[in-house]
Structure formats: C-alpha cells, structure tokens
C-alpha positions in Angstrom: -191.3 174.3 -36.4 -188.6 172.4 -38.2 -187.5 168.9 -37.1 -184.1 170.4 -36.1 -185.7 173.1 -34.0 -188.0 170.6 -32.3 -185.0 168.3 -31.5 -183.0 171.2 -30.1 -186.0 172.4 -28.0 -186.6 168.9 -26.6 -182.9 168.7 -25.5 -183.1 172.1 -23.9 -186.3 171.2 -22.0 -184.6 167.9 -20.8 -181.6 169.9 -19.6 -183.7 172.5 -17.8 -185.9 169.9 -16.3 -182.9 168.0 -15.0 -181.6 171.2 -13.3 -185.0 172.0 -11.9 -185.2 168.5 -10.3 -182.3 169.6 -8.0 -184.0 172.8 -6.9 -185.1 173.2 -3.3 -188.6 174.3 -4.4 -190.5 174.9 -7.6 -189.3 174.5 -11.2 -187.2 176.6 -13.6 -189.7 176.4 -16.4 -193.3 175.5 -16.9 -194.6 172.7 -19.1 -196.2 175.4 -21.3 -192.8 176.2 -22.7 -193.3 173.7 -25.5 -191.7 175.5 -28.5 -188.4 177.1 -29.3 -189.8 180.6 -29.1 -190.8 180.1 -25.5 -187.8 178.0 -24.3 -185.3 179.7 -22.0 -182.1 181.0 -23.6 -179.1 178.7 -22.7 -176.0 180.5 -21.5 -172.3 179.6 -21.2 -170.1 181.9 -19.2 -166.3 182.0 -19.8 -163.9 183.3 -17.1 -164.8 182.9 -13.5 -163.5 186.1 -12.0 -165.6 188.9 -13.4 -167.7 186.1 -15.0 -169.0 185.0 -11.6 -171.0 188.3 -11.4 -172.3 187.8 -14.9 -173.2 184.2 -14.2 -175.1 185.4 -11.1 -177.1 187.9 -13.1 -177.8 185.6 -16.0 -178.9 182.8 -13.7 -181.4 185.1 -12.0 -182.9 186.3 -15.3 -186.3 184.6 -15.8 -185.6 184.0 -19.5 -182.1 182.4 -19.1 -180.6 179.2 -17.8 -176.8 178.6 -17.4 -175.5 175.3 -18.8 -171.8 175.9 -18.5 -169.3 177.8 -16.4 -165.9 177.7 -18.0 -162.5 178.5 -16.6 -159.0 177.2 -17.3 -158.6 176.9 -13.6 -160.9 173.9 -12.7 -161.1 175.0 -9.0 -162.6 178.3 -10.1 -165.1 176.6 -12.4 -166.2 174.2 -9.7 -166.6 177.0 -7.2 -168.7 179.1 -9.6 -171.0 176.1 -10.3 -171.4 175.5 -6.5 -172.3 179.2 -6.0 -174.9 179.2 -8.7 -176.5 176.0 -7.3 -176.7 177.6 -3.9 -178.5 180.7 -5.3 -180.9 179.3 -7.9 -181.1 175.6 -7.2 -179.5 174.0 -10.2 -175.8 173.4 -11.0 -174.3 174.3 -14.3 -171.6 172.0 -15.7 -168.1 173.3 -14.7 -165.7 172.9 -17.6 -162.2 174.0 -18.6 -162.6 173.6 -22.4 -164.1 176.5 -24.3 -164.6 174.3 -27.3 -167.3 172.5 -25.4 -169.8 175.3 -25.4 -168.8 176.6 -28.9 -169.7 173.2 -30.3 -172.9 172.7 -28.3 -175.9 173.6 -30.5 -178.0 174.1 -27.4 -176.0 177.2 -26.3 -177.6 180.4 -27.4 -175.4 183.0 -25.5 -171.7 183.0 -24.8 -170.7 185.5 -22.1 -166.9 186.1 -22.2 -165.2 187.5 -19.1 -161.8 185.8 -19.8 -158.6 187.9 -20.0 -158.5 190.6 -22.7 -156.6 188.6 -25.2 -159.6 186.2 -25.3 -162.4 188.8 -25.7 -162.3 189.1 -29.5 -161.4 185.5 -30.3 -164.2 184.1 -28.1 -166.6 186.6 -29.7 -165.6 185.6 -33.2 -165.6 181.8 -32.8 -169.0 182.0 -30.9 -170.5 184.2 -33.6 -169.2 181.9 -36.3 -171.0 179.1 -34.5 -174.2 181.2 -34.6 -174.3 182.2 -31.0 -175.0 185.6 -29.5 -172.4 187.1 -27.3 -172.0 189.2 -24.2 -168.3 190.3 -24.2 -166.7 192.1 -21.3 -164.8 195.3 -21.7 -162.5 196.2 -23.4 -164.2 194.3 -26.3 -160.8 193.5 -27.8 -157.1 193.5 -27.1 -156.2 195.6 -30.2 -158.1 197.7 -32.7 -158.0 195.1 -35.6 -159.8 192.6 -33.4 -162.6 195.1 -32.9 -163.1 195.5 -36.6 -163.2 191.7 -37.0 -165.8 191.4 -34.2 -168.0 193.8 -36.0 -167.6 191.8 -39.2 -168.4 188.6 -37.5 -171.5 190.0 -35.9 -172.7 191.3 -39.3 -171.8 188.2 -41.2 -173.6 185.8 -38.8 -176.5 188.1 -37.9 -176.0 187.7 -34.2 -176.4 190.1 -31.2 -173.0 191.1 -29.7 -173.2 193.3 -26.6 -170.2 194.7 -24.9 -170.1 194.9 -21.1 -170.2 198.7 -20.6 -173.3 198.1 -18.5 -173.9 201.7 -17.6 -175.3 202.2 -21.1 -178.4 200.4 -19.8 -178.6 202.0 -16.4 -181.9 204.0 -16.2 -180.4 207.0 -14.4 -177.5 207.2 -16.9 -179.9 207.1 -19.8 -182.0 209.8 -18.2 -178.9 212.0 -17.8 -177.8 211.5 -21.4 -181.3 212.4 -22.6 -181.1 215.5 -20.4 -177.7 216.5 -21.9 -178.8 215.7 -25.5 -181.9 217.8 -25.0 -179.9 220.9 -24.2 -180.2 220.6 -20.4 -176.7 222.2 -19.8 -176.5 224.0 -23.2 -173.9 223.2 -25.8 -171.4 220.7 -24.6 -167.8 220.9 -25.6 -165.8 218.8 -23.1 -165.8 215.9 -20.7 -163.3 214.9 -18.0 -162.9 211.3 -17.0 -160.9 210.0 -14.0 -160.0 206.8 -12.3 -158.2 206.4 -8.9 -157.1 203.2 -7.3 -154.4 202.0 -4.8 -152.8 199.0 -6.5 -149.6 197.6 -5.1 -146.5 196.2 -6.7 -146.7 192.8 -8.5 -143.0 192.2 -7.9 -140.7 190.2 -10.2 -142.2 187.0 -11.3 -140.4 183.7 -12.1 -141.0 181.1 -14.8 -142.3 178.1 -13.0 -144.1 174.9 -13.7 -147.8 175.4 -14.4 -150.0 174.5 -11.4 -151.9 171.2 -12.0 -155.3 172.9 -11.7 -154.6 175.4 -14.6 -154.8 174.6 -18.3 -152.2 177.1 -19.3 -152.3 176.2 -23.0 -156.0 177.2 -23.2 -155.3 180.3 -21.0 -152.9 181.5 -23.7 -155.3 180.4 -26.4 -154.9 182.7 -29.5 -151.6 184.4 -28.5 -148.0 183.2 -29.1 -146.7 180.9 -26.4 -144.7 182.2 -23.5 -143.5 180.4 -20.3 -145.8 180.4 -17.3 -144.9 183.4 -15.1 -146.1 183.0 -11.5 -147.2 186.6 -10.9 -149.4 187.2 -13.9 -152.1 184.5 -13.7 -154.9 185.2 -12.8 -155.0 189.0 -12.7 -151.8 190.9 -13.2 -151.6 190.1 -16.9 -153.6 193.4 -17.1 -150.3 195.3 -16.7 -148.3 193.6 -19.4 -148.8 194.8 -23.0 -148.7 191.2 -24.4 -152.0 190.3 -22.7 -153.6 193.4 -21.3 -154.4 197.1 -21.9 -153.4 198.7 -18.7 -155.7 200.8 -16.5 -156.9 202.7 -19.5 -158.4 199.5 -21.1 -159.3 198.0 -17.8 -161.3 200.8 -16.2 -160.9 203.8 -18.5 -163.3 202.2 -21.0 -166.3 202.8 -18.7 -165.9 206.5 -18.3 -164.7 207.1 -21.9 -167.8 205.3 -23.2 -170.1 207.6 -21.2 -168.2 210.7 -22.3 -168.3 209.7 -25.9 -172.0 209.0 -25.6 -172.7 212.3 -23.9 -170.7 214.4 -26.5 -172.1 212.5 -29.5 -168.7 211.8 -30.9 -167.1 208.8 -32.7 -163.5 208.8 -33.9 -161.0 211.4 -32.7 -158.8 213.6 -34.9 -155.8 213.7 -32.5 -154.8 211.6 -29.4 -152.0 212.4 -27.0 -150.9 210.6 -23.9 -148.4 211.4 -21.1 -147.4 209.5 -18.0 -145.6 206.3 -17.2 -144.7 203.9 -14.4 -143.8 206.1 -11.4 -144.6 204.1 -8.3 -142.9 200.7 -8.5 -140.0 199.0 -10.2 -141.5 195.7 -11.0 -142.8 193.6 -13.9 -145.6 196.0 -14.8 -145.3 197.7 -18.2 -148.4 199.7 -18.5 -148.7 203.2 -17.0 -149.7 203.7 -13.4 -150.0 207.4 -13.9 -151.5 208.6 -17.2 -153.3 211.5 -18.8 -154.8 211.1 -22.3 -156.5 213.8 -24.4 -158.8 213.2 -27.3 -159.8 216.0 -29.7 -162.7 215.6 -32.1 -163.8 217.5 -35.2 -166.8 219.3 -33.7 -164.9 221.3 -31.2 -165.1 218.8 -28.4 -162.5 217.3 -26.2 -162.4 214.3 -23.8 -159.6 213.9 -21.2 -158.9 210.8 -19.0 -156.7 210.8 -16.0 -155.7 207.5 -14.4 -153.9 207.0 -11.1 -153.6 203.3 -10.4 -151.4 203.6 -7.2 -152.9 206.6 -5.5 -156.5 206.8 -4.4 -156.3 210.5 -3.3 -158.9 211.6 -5.7 -162.5 211.2 -6.7 -164.9 211.4 -9.6 -165.9 209.5 -12.7 -167.2 211.6 -15.6 -168.0 215.3 -15.7 -169.6 216.7 -18.9 -169.3 220.5 -19.2 -171.8 222.7 -21.1 -172.1 226.4 -21.5 -175.0 226.4 -19.0 -173.8 224.0 -16.4 -172.3 220.5 -15.8 -173.5 217.0 -15.3 -171.5 214.6 -13.1 -172.0 210.9 -13.6 -171.4 209.0 -10.4 -169.3 205.8 -10.8 -171.6 203.8 -8.6 -174.7 205.0 -10.5 -176.7 208.1 -10.7 -175.8 211.7 -11.6 -175.7 215.3 -10.3 -176.6 218.4 -12.2 -174.9 221.7 -11.5 -175.8 225.1 -12.8 -173.4 227.6 -14.4 -172.5 228.9 -10.9 -171.5 225.3 -9.8 -174.6 225.1 -7.5 -176.1 221.6 -7.2 -179.6 221.7 -8.6 -180.5 218.0 -8.9 -179.1 214.7 -7.6 -180.4 211.3 -8.7 -179.2 207.9 -7.4 -179.3 204.6 -9.1 -177.3 201.4 -10.0 -174.7 200.6 -12.6 -177.1 198.8 -14.9 -175.9 195.2 -15.1 -179.3 193.5 -14.8 -180.8 195.9 -17.3 -177.9 195.4 -19.7 -178.4 191.7 -19.7 -182.1 192.1 -20.0 -181.5 194.4 -23.0 -179.4 191.6 -24.7 -182.1 189.0 -24.0 -184.9 191.2 -25.4 -182.8 192.0 -28.5 -182.2 188.3 -29.1 -185.9 187.5 -28.7 -186.8 190.3 -31.1 -184.0 189.4 -33.6 -182.9 193.0 -33.3 -179.2 193.7 -32.9 -179.8 197.4 -33.5 -181.8 197.3 -30.2 -178.7 196.6 -28.2 -177.6 199.5 -25.9 -173.9 198.7 -26.4 -173.8 196.8 -29.7 -170.3 195.8 -30.7 -169.8 198.7 -33.1 -170.6 201.1 -30.3 -168.3 199.1 -28.0 -165.5 199.1 -30.6 -165.5 202.9 -30.9 -165.3 203.4 -27.2 -162.6 200.7 -26.8 -160.7 202.3 -29.6 -160.1 205.4 -27.6 -158.3 203.2 -25.0 -156.2 201.6 -27.7 -155.3 204.9 -29.3 -154.3 206.4 -25.9 -152.1 203.4 -25.2 -150.5 203.5 -28.6 -149.7 207.2 -28.2 -148.2 206.4 -24.8 -146.0 203.6 -26.3 -144.7 205.6 -29.3 -144.3 208.8 -27.3 -146.1 211.2 -29.5 -149.4 212.7 -30.7 -151.4 210.6 -33.1 -153.3 212.0 -36.0 -156.3 209.9 -36.9 -158.7 209.4 -39.7 -162.0 210.6 -38.3 -164.0 208.2 -40.4 -162.6 205.0 -38.8 -160.0 206.0 -36.2 -157.0 204.6 -38.2 -153.7 206.3 -37.4 -152.4 208.6 -40.2 -148.8 208.8 -41.5 -147.2 206.9 -38.7 -146.1 203.3 -39.6 -144.7 202.6 -36.1 -147.9 203.5 -34.4 -150.1 201.8 -37.0 -148.0 198.6 -36.5 -149.7 198.4 -33.1 -153.1 198.2 -34.7 -152.8 194.4 -34.7 -150.8 191.7 -32.9 -149.1 188.4 -33.7 -151.1 185.2 -33.0 -150.5 181.6 -32.2 -150.5 179.3 -35.2 -153.8 179.2 -37.1 -155.5 181.9 -35.1 -155.0 184.8 -37.3 -156.8 183.0 -40.2 -159.6 182.0 -37.8 -160.1 185.5 -36.7 -160.0 187.1 -40.1 -163.5 187.9 -41.3 -164.1 189.3 -44.7 
C-alpha cells in the first residue's frame, strides 16, 4: 500500500471510529478493517429532499458511511443529519458548500439529488476529482450535459450510476429477461403513463433571499436570476430555465423501462403534443402531454403525462404478438396472454437498496460496466425526455440521427441541445 493510501485510510478509520463512538450500541467498523480495500466507502449526499431517502439507504449499507449531508438550505442539512443519527447512531456533518466534499480526498462517492440544473455539473466536478457518482434522474438538464457526463466518467475512469433504480429491482430484471427471451413473442411497442394531481403554484414575487438559504450556490452553474418565492425548493421543476417538466421529472422512469424492454437506443422521430391546460400561473412546462418515439426496428414508445388529473392508472405496458407485460410502478409485474387474461403476477420493490448495492459492488470491483444504470444508459433514456420537450417547445416533429440522437436539419430545435451558463462554468463542464 502506498503512503498516500495508508494516510487516507487512517483518516477514514479515525472518522468512522469517531462516528461509532456516538452510537447507542456496537461499532460501525471492526478493527480488522486495516487497509484501503476493506475500509468503508465514504459518501457525501447533495440535496436534502430526495437526497434524504438516498442518505437513508446509503447509511444502512454495510459497506458505506456518510460523512456529509449537503444542502443550500442549512435547516434541511441539519435536519437530515439528525435523522441519520437517529437511525444509524452517528451524525454526518451538515454543510451548505458543495466545494467541501469535492475537495475532500476521503470522499469516495458523491450522491447528487440537487435540482436538475446541478445534476450534470455535480457529476462532472466530482468525477474530475476522482470520485464515483450516484446522480438522480434526469441525469442532466440538457442533452449536451449528458454527453459531457459520459466523457467525464470515461476520462476519469469512475463509476457513474443514474438513479433509475428500477433497473436493479429483481422483479423488473426478471420481467425484462422474460420479454427478451420471447415470453410475449416479438415486441413492437410500449405505452408509458404518469398521473398526478398537482395544484397551481400561483404567481411568484421577487423577494429577498431567506437567511437560511445560500441562493448563489443554489443557482450554481446557471446564469443569475432574482430569487422568486414560489420556485425554491420544488416548483423550479415547471420552469424551463431550471427543470424538465413532468416528462423529465417522472417520465424518465417509465421511458427507461420501455427502452430497456424494447432494446432500443436513439429514436428516428419524436413528436409531442399538449400544453398547460389547467392553471394560469408561473408554470411553463406542460401539465398535459403525449409524446411518441419511433425507432428504426419497427418499434414505438408513447408517453402520456397528466400532472393535474389523477383519474388514470398504469406505469409501463409492453406489447408483444403473444401477450403483454405490465410493469407496476410500485414494483413487480403482470403477464397477460394474447386474450388479455392474467397468467402471472409478481410483486416486489422499486429497487433502491439493490441499485446502491450495485454501485458499491461495481466500485469495489473497479467495473463501471457492471453498473445497471451506467451514465451512458442513463443519458440515452434521459435524452428521450429532452427530445420530447424540445419537440413540444418548437411545436413540430423532430427527425433524429439514430446513431447519437442529435436533431437533424432543424437549427432552432438543435439550439436547445445546450444552455447558457454562469461565468466560467461552460469551460469547467466541457470535457474533451
């Protein structure tokens, strides 16, 4: 073992031991963990909304310890640290500065669950610092960022897993194997749906930033705008400048399963219809949307989103010439024969613990190809969301290059492939 590795490992053991001293009973690690190969992986989690669930799962993994919980809202960071201490007996350090964990050589894994405009930047700066990444869906806020994430992972030889956790759910993997093995014959189409009952976000006002929020770091890599009181912490999803609408927020999960089941990558055409039908407020992204994706091998995927009306059900249905498999949103699947008779039903979870375990094992094996949702897989599924939204915004069908998903012969649409950045950030994110 090198002197640097020994030094890093001693620091880790000191940190873990300090946390263990506060535990109600037992220790987090044994004294046998005396080398870098056996030491626990040190985790930093960024974004304490969705990130609280990730922190909970990482903290319960026998091979991980959380050193930092980070949020620009210091009250949320403190609350998350308290929650973890109450569950596993040690308290991570609550911080508001993402630079802290990027610069900390002890951190092995960065889990990013911050807003979408942070997903790719956090991935890239972490990868450039030699850290592995778990990045929430959608993996990026625009297509160019996804390409840079792939480049950063390859350049730095790190594992980057996107949070489409159903890729690791045992029942979903079983259903995919059944489909790929010809269980419902030849498959040609999949239908994805999402229903919710979101309410209006009203009309916001530009106000002073609350004292407990570091708004400059919240904005991070994007051009500066005044603080608007109805966007932080959640409703930024429905503004194009920061988010990707319901298609990027929830559609990614079902589209990822459909793309996996149909064995397709980049579409040849994409068309979107819909709009904002329910409320006259600050939201820009559609609350009602239908997107159709056509692929070269005579396959089609459709996605229907209804954000403000929950009178519907379903998640993903994959149709074959001998039947249909329905993936249940909460986990599990149902098989129907050609006459629409249910012939098999399997229950199961959504796969988050298994997904994190898959990341940990891939890191231990130094095997990015062993990831169930490696960043290139994640980018291809996320790209369907971006293309659907671009079609919606320009109001026409997109023709795409089936080798990489780029939009053909449409400068206005292709201009949405990338965004503008705050000073210095575009150079920082450009890998190549």
